[in-house]
C-alpha positions in Angstrom: 44.4 -86.1 -75.0 42.3 -87.3 -77.9 38.8 -86.0 -78.4 36.1 -88.4 -77.1 32.7 -87.6 -78.6 29.7 -87.7 -76.3 27.9 -91.1 -76.1 24.9 -89.7 -78.0 27.0 -88.5 -80.9 26.8 -91.9 -82.6 23.0 -91.7 -82.4 23.0 -88.2 -83.8 25.4 -89.3 -86.6 23.1 -92.3 -87.5 19.9 -90.3 -87.8 21.6 -87.3 -89.5 23.2 -89.7 -92.1 19.8 -91.4 -92.8 18.1 -88.0 -93.1 20.8 -86.8 -95.6 20.3 -90.0 -97.6 16.6 -89.4 -97.6 17.2 -85.8 -98.9 19.5 -87.3 -101.6 16.9 -89.8 -102.7 14.2 -87.2 -102.9 16.6 -85.0 -105.0 17.2 -87.9 -107.3 13.4 -88.4 -107.7 13.1 -84.7 -108.8 15.9 -85.2 -111.3 14.2 -88.3 -112.7 11.0 -86.5 -113.2 12.7 -83.5 -114.8 14.4 -85.8 -117.3 11.3 -87.8 -118.0 9.3 -84.7 -118.9 12.2 -82.6 -120.3 11.7 -79.8 -117.8 14.8 -78.0 -116.7 13.2 -75.4 -114.4 10.0 -75.1 -112.4 7.4 -77.9 -112.7 5.8 -77.2 -116.1 2.4 -78.1 -114.7 3.4 -81.7 -114.6 1.8 -83.2 -111.5 4.4 -85.9 -110.9 7.2 -83.3 -111.1 5.3 -80.9 -108.9 4.8 -83.7 -106.2 8.5 -84.6 -106.4 9.6 -81.0 -106.0 7.2 -80.5 -103.1 8.4 -83.7 -101.4 12.0 -82.6 -101.6 11.2 -79.0 -100.7 9.1 -80.0 -97.7 11.9 -82.2 -96.4 14.4 -79.4 -97.0 12.3 -77.2 -94.8 12.1 -79.6 -91.9 15.3 -81.8 -92.0 18.0 -79.1 -91.3 16.5 -77.9 -88.1 15.9 -81.5 -87.1 19.5 -82.4 -87.7 20.6 -79.3 -85.7 18.4 -80.5 -82.8 20.0 -83.9 -82.9 23.5 -82.5 -82.9 22.7 -80.1 -80.1 21.1 -82.8 -78.0 24.3 -84.9 -78.3 26.5 -81.9 -77.5 24.3 -81.0 -74.5 24.9 -84.5 -73.0 21.5 -86.1 -73.8 21.2 -89.8 -73.3 21.6 -91.7 -76.6 18.0 -93.0 -76.2 16.7 -89.4 -76.3 18.6 -88.7 -79.5 17.4 -92.0 -81.0 13.7 -91.1 -80.2 14.1 -87.7 -81.7 15.9 -89.1 -84.8 13.6 -92.1 -85.5 10.5 -89.9 -85.1 11.8 -87.2 -87.5 13.0 -89.8 -90.0 9.7 -91.7 -89.9 7.7 -88.5 -90.2 9.7 -87.3 -93.2 9.5 -90.7 -95.0 5.7 -91.1 -94.4 5.1 -87.5 -95.6 7.2 -88.0 -98.7 5.4 -91.3 -99.6 2.1 -89.5 -99.1 3.0 -86.6 -101.2 4.5 -88.7 -104.0 1.2 -90.7 -104.2 -1.1 -87.7 -104.3 -0.7 -83.9 -104.6 -3.8 -83.5 -102.6 -4.6 -84.2 -99.0 -3.8 -87.8 -97.9 -3.6 -89.7 -94.7 0.1 -90.4 -95.2 0.9 -86.7 -95.6 -1.2 -85.8 -92.5 0.4 -88.6 -90.4 3.8 -87.7 -91.7 3.4 -84.1 -90.6 2.0 -85.0 -87.2 4.9 -87.3 -86.5 7.3 -84.6 -87.7 5.7 -82.1 -85.4 5.8 -84.5 -82.5 9.5 -85.0 -83.2 10.1 -81.3 -83.3 8.2 -80.8 -80.0 10.0 -83.7 -78.3 13.4 -82.3 -79.5 12.6 -78.8 -78.4 11.5 -79.9 -74.9 14.5 -82.2 -74.5 16.8 -79.3 -75.6 15.2 -77.0 -73.0 15.6 -79.7 -70.3 19.2 -80.3 -71.1 19.8 -76.5 -71.3 19.2 -76.3 -67.5 22.4 -77.0 -65.7 22.1 -79.7 -63.1 
């Protein structure tokens, strides 16, 4: 009998793929800044490189657990809508935060909103995982 993925697996695959593309884009932006300023390691006190490194690093801190949550929701039998809500909120939060960080190394509304949306996504995902963890 062939393997049939759970219905929410496609939603998890969509948002995981988009989040990985975001990580790749942020990585490319770091490389561009490194080349532009001829800096192989660290940030060389170059503000644009520092911002690019932090945007990538911050995404690297939040995206893996988020993808893990999406996959576990799909495996636990969550409705596709639940996975889509978790995925779109995480993706939006990470994009908004990266835009804010790339525009200013200091505090900005985009960074704050991006983090709040990311945290809401984390909380939503965590609660959904706990709900789906309870056998019906």
